[in-house]
N, C-alpha and C positions, 0 to 999 in steps of 0.2 A: 388545334395547335396548343391551346392551354392544357388540354388533357395529356398531350405528349410530354409537356414540360412537367406536369404534376407527377406522371409515372416515372420520369427520368430522375427527378429530385428525390422522390420518396424511395426509389430503389437504391439510390446511391448511399443513403444513410446507413444501410446495414452492412456496408463493405468494410467493417472494421475488425471483425473477430479474428484474433490471432490464430493462425494455423501453422503448427510446427512442421518442418520438413520430415520429422520423425513421426509420421502419422500412426505408424503401427507400434511405436514404442510403448510398452507397458512396464512400469517398474514392478519388480517382484514383490508380491504381497508379504512374503516371509521376510525379505530383507527390510521392507518398509517397517514392519512391526519391530524388528530388532533395532533399527535406527531410531524410530519414534520412542520406543521404550528408553533408549539411551538419552535422547534429547529431553525427555520429560522426567528423568531421574534427578536425584539430588535432594537435599534438604530444602524444602520450600520456605522454611522459616528462617533459613540462613540468607542474609542479604547478599553474601558473596556467591552463593550457590555454586559449589564445586561439583563437577561430574567426574566420576571415576572412569578412566578409559582403558584400564588394564584388561578386563574381560572382553569387552567388545572388540578390542584390537586383536585378541586371540581368535575371536570368531571369524575375523576377516584375514587371519594369518599375517598380521602386521604387528610392528613394534612401535610404541610411542617414541622411542629415541630416533627412529627413522623420520618421523614427522617433524621433530624438532630440528633435524639436520637439513630440512628442505629450505632453500633460500627464499622461496615465495612465502613460506610460513613465517619466516623471520620478518619479511617486509610487512606482512599482515599484522603481526604482533607489534612491530614498531609503530605502524599507523594507528592501531588501536590505542596504544599508550599516548601517542600525540593527540588523538581526538579527546581522550580523557583529560589531558592537560589543557587543551584548548577550552574544554568545558569547565575549567577551574575546579576540577575534582580535588577538594581540599585534602582528603586522606591520601590521595596519590601524591600530591605535592609535598606533603609532610614526609611520606615514605621516600620520595625522591631525594629530598634534602638530606635525610639520614643516610641513604645509600651513597649519594654523591660525596658526603663528608667522609664516609668510611673508605670509599674507593678513591678519594682525592680527585674526583672528576672535575670539581670546580675549586679553584684555589682561593677565590675571594671570600670575604666573610658572608655568611648566610643572609645577613640583613640587607646586603646590597644586591642579592640575586634578582634578576629580572626574568620575566616569563620567557623572553627570547633565549635566556641562558639554558633553561630546561630543554627547549626545543633543539637548540644547537647540540647539546650533549647527546640527546637521544638519537639524533640523526647521525652522529659520528660513531655510535657504539658498534663494535664488531659483533659477529654472529654469537659467540659465546657470552659476551657481555649483555646482549639483549635477553638471552635466556636467563642469565643470572638475575638481571633486574626484574624480569617477569616473575621469577620465583620469589624475589624479595618483596614484591607487592602482591603476591599470592594470586597471580593470574595462572600460575602453574605451581603445583605442589607434588613433590616426589618424596615418598616415605619408604624406607627400607627397613628390614628386620621386623621387630615386634612393636613398633611405634603405633599407638592407637590414634586412628583418625576416622571419624564418622562410622565407628563400629568395625572398621577393617584394620588388619595388622600392617599391611604394606600395599604399595601401589602408586599409580600416577593419577593425579586429578587435574582438570583444567577448569578455568572459569567458564560459565555458560556463554559468555561473549565469544568464546573460541569454538564452541561445540559444533556449530553447523559446518564451519571450515574443516574441522577434524572429521566429521562424518562424510563430507565430500571426498576427503582423501582416502578414507577407509573403503569407500565404494564409488568408483567413477560413475556408475549408472545412477546412483543417488544424485550425483552432481548434475547429470543430464536432466534428471527430474526437477531438481531445484531451478535450473536454468529455464526450463519450460514454464514453471509456475511464475517465475519472476517476469518473463516476457509476457505471459498472459495478464499478469497484474498490471504491468506498465502499460501494455497496449489497451487494456480495458479502461485504465485511467485516462489515457489520451483520448480514447473513443468517447468516453463519457463527456469530457470537456468539449470535444468537437460537436457532439450531438446537442449538448446543452446550449452551446453558442448558436447552433443552427436553429433551435427552437426560439431563441431570442431574436435572431435575424428574421425568421419567417413570421414572427409575430407582428412585425412592423407593417407589411402589406395587409395583414388581416385587420389591424387597427385602423389603417387608412380606409379600407372597405367599409368597416363598421361606421366610421365617422361620416363617410360620404353617403351611404345607402341606408344603414340600419337606424342610426340615431334620428334622421329626419322622418322615418316611417313609424317611430315609436315616441312621439312627442310627450306622452304622458309619463314616460320613464326617464329618469336622469341619465345622462350619458355615462357617468362613471359606473352606475349600476348595470347598464347594458354591457359595457366592456367586461365587468366582473362576471355577469351571468353567462356570457358566451365562453369565457375562459373556464367557468365551472362546468358548462355542458361538455367541454372537451375533457376536462379532468375526470368527470363522472363516467364518461364513456371508456376512458383508459383504466381507471382504478376501481370502478363500480362503487365509489365512495364519495360522499359529500365532502366539501372542503373542511368542515369542522371535524369530521371523523378522521380525515387524513392527518390533520394537525395533532389530534389526540393520540392516534396510534403511533405516529412517527416522532412524537415529542418535538414538534416544530413550534418555535416561539412566534408571537404575534408579529414581530418585526422581521421575520424571515419568510422567504418565498418557498411555497410548498414544492415547486418544481426543482429546487435545489436539493431535494431529498428523494427525488424519483430515481428509479433504476434506469439502466441504459435502454432496455426494451420499452419501458414506459415513455421515456423521452423520444424515442424513435417514433412511437405511435402518436405522440402529441404533435411532432413535427409534420407527420402526414395529415393529421386532422386539421391542423392550422392551414395547410395548403388547400385542403378540401373545402374548409369553411370559407376561406377567401374566394375560392373559385365559385361556389354556389351563390355567394352574396353578390360578387361583382359581375358574373356572367349570366347566372340564372335568375338574378334579381329576387333571391329569397331573403326577405328582410324582416319578416315577423318572427318574434322570438320563439313562439311555440313551434312553428314549422322548422326553424333552425334547430331547435332542441331535438325534434323527432328525426330529422335527417342525420344529425351528428350521432344520435343514439343508435341509428340503424346502419351506420357506416361499417363496411366490411374491410377488415385489414388484409393486406397482402404482404405479410412479413417475409 
């Protein structure tokens, strides 16, 4: 009965990997290279990091002006501005005050402006006004003629904060790829937390078994050392490293738990080993540390 429970619990742990319904979807290597070159372009020494969209737009047979005309893009730019305001971006606030004064967006004196005033004004701005304001704070730059900008005579540039959104518009297949990666990332994060919580939950029956059976059988060894040794037997089987080496390699501080730095598969294996260790202690009466160490070291995973 216990073996059935062990197999059921250990098998359930691995049921977290995200699988897209688009199992056969592969994003074009050529398109990926074009998009990635665009996203990684720009002057890295410039804190504003503006990316030129003129050439890549032509590659996908699209025009920047059409992107700026998209209502969902306007909502995105508006939200980005609001987020920057909420984060108390001082340069943005200064630029906003200058723009609001020129546009007479706020009639009261600047010294009396409240943070809520900024938000209210941005929320009420119409389509064209949002684009104009984005240009005034250099989220967007449009140069025509022979004006010199980053070595180019003319074109359209966007702030890197807008770049992924722009790339998704250029190629919907890239947008699908991004969605997949986000879902994988979010799912893996959820899975990691669930498995980590499971290792903590499953550790309690193991500690109870250690207290009841192993500690009385090893009277010459302190209880806290016994708990630590058995935990290390498990960690060693999973990582093939001693605790000291794990801490050094993963830069884990003395007051931090090593298992908080383990990967998902490692945590999955730890959860299985904890169930296994509790079973052989409580049911098979394996209480001596050397024998426990050998049995854990020889455990065969069923991933």
